[in-house]
Phi, psi and omega in degrees: 000124184268155178294157174292162180300152179294163178298152182295168180302150183298140177230103185293349180263356181292141179289141182300328183284359175278344183282142181306323183292346177297336180278348187272080181274166175305322177297322178297317180299312181294322177295321179298316179293321178299329180294341177247021172084017178246124187244116181283154178265009179104345179274119184217130182229127176289132178261160183295112177196131178258321185292318180239184170245126187230133185227138167270125184236130175267128182272170183299332179273005178092348178290147177250139176230166177241120179258127182243120179255113187289143178299122180303132175087356183278303179246149172283166177302317181298322180290320178295315180295329177293322173299315181297320180295322178297316178300319179295321176298317180297315181294324178295331177272010178063031170274133185284069174254150180256112180247171183288154177281149172272114181233131182053036175082008182211159174262347183239133186227165180235141173208118175050044177088356179255136168272136180214159175226165180230129180239157173294147177281136176229126180277181178141173179231170177295145181290155177276097187280000171269001177261112185293332176294322177295315179298319179297320179297313178299319178302321179297317181288326176297321177298321179291322174300316184287331175296316175294317183297329182278352185292329178201157181272162164290144177263321187254334183280151189281173177260136172283109182215176182300320183294308188289321183268328186256291186299316181296320179294316178301310181298318184293316180299321179287319182296327182270002180053046181284325189275131178304146184301327182289345180243352189298312183295319179296312181297316181301315182296315182288324179294317178298319180297318180295316181295323178295320178296318180296318182294323185267356188073114186294330182206160179284156173285176182298337179280352177096351180258144178301142177229109184257169177304321181292344181275343183286151176278116181281138174228169174289131185239161163299313172094331182221055190273067173265168186303330180291343179260011171239118179258135185245133174238140180293153178293138174264186185292345178261008178081014180268140181144198182098202186276147163223147191257133181236166171061078175271021185300330180261016179303136182198177174277143178175181180286149183304325184296342177302327181274001180251322194291333180288353177267002182260143179205167178092195181282179185301318180297316179297315181296324178296316179295318179297315180297320179300318179294317178300313184287328174303315177290317182303314187282000169288341182237337186203142178288152180238129179281104185293346174299334181292345177298335177290351182264354186300307182289322172302319179293321177297320180293318178298320179295322179299313180292315181298324183298318179296318179293323178298314178299316182294320180293336184261007192295337178286343175286119187301340180289338184284309177302328181291318186267342180231057185297339182277350184292142175091349180282162176300324178297321178300311183290330174296320176297322178295320177299314180299319180291325176296320177298317178298319181291324177299318177295317181296323181289346179259359173274166174295139178293162175301147179226137177228000000 
């Protein structure tokens, strides 16, 4: 089953009430939950999410759940259910992932044209990534996620590759005339240079042979494993606590290093130490192909290009102009050019080594 077509090109003159999410009122959310036997007490809080609409809802018995209303047209039913099945596999393997509840015999439900799921609420804060013990702990769980992920492939969910994240985004932005004319030629030149480097492999691996994204073994991934998608709870007197992983909405096939690099920050020395701690934990449960370290900067560059296309494709959603008012200006695209230049330089340096 293939996904529905993407949302149309951004139209800054479109009325906000034309977007499907304009219909998703608090009453709609509560009615949807009531349809699967969950009755809210009226307390409802919108959680931080741009791609979907996500709400914390307090039920009449005081329990809290999280209701997620999927963006219409983004994923097919088969792709959403594949995400849910992956979450269920992880939880069955005692990996601390938060997956949807089975209600009325299913994890996916429909209400007034919206597909939605309901998950248990889990508290926590972002992990302290300057603590190497925390990074090692996260590395152990990422290895366990990848052990489950490597057991079988996704059938319906996409592959993270140069075409889907890079070339398609580049082509779409130019075809839709998103980039201001005063910045278009500069951005186009630097983006083309970056894509060529990724395609040809920017640098050799430590063994001396080129290692490209297409050479990596794809497995099922979390896909968007940044610090905001890992919630940390302190250990209690029974030793319970630590990280739990949320939001598998971007789960897809790709190289294992995709779930590691977004946890790195700072200068080269800091990133090397952080990566070393992650892999120390990771390799307690699963071997890591160090050739994939050569993919960190190419993957970062693809995310940069994809992010601009993602913002532009979502511009009719009224939440985007409100939260990203700087998007689309010449200053924004000048900043993108500068970051592409930095990434081109980074992709030509030796990769991190641990």
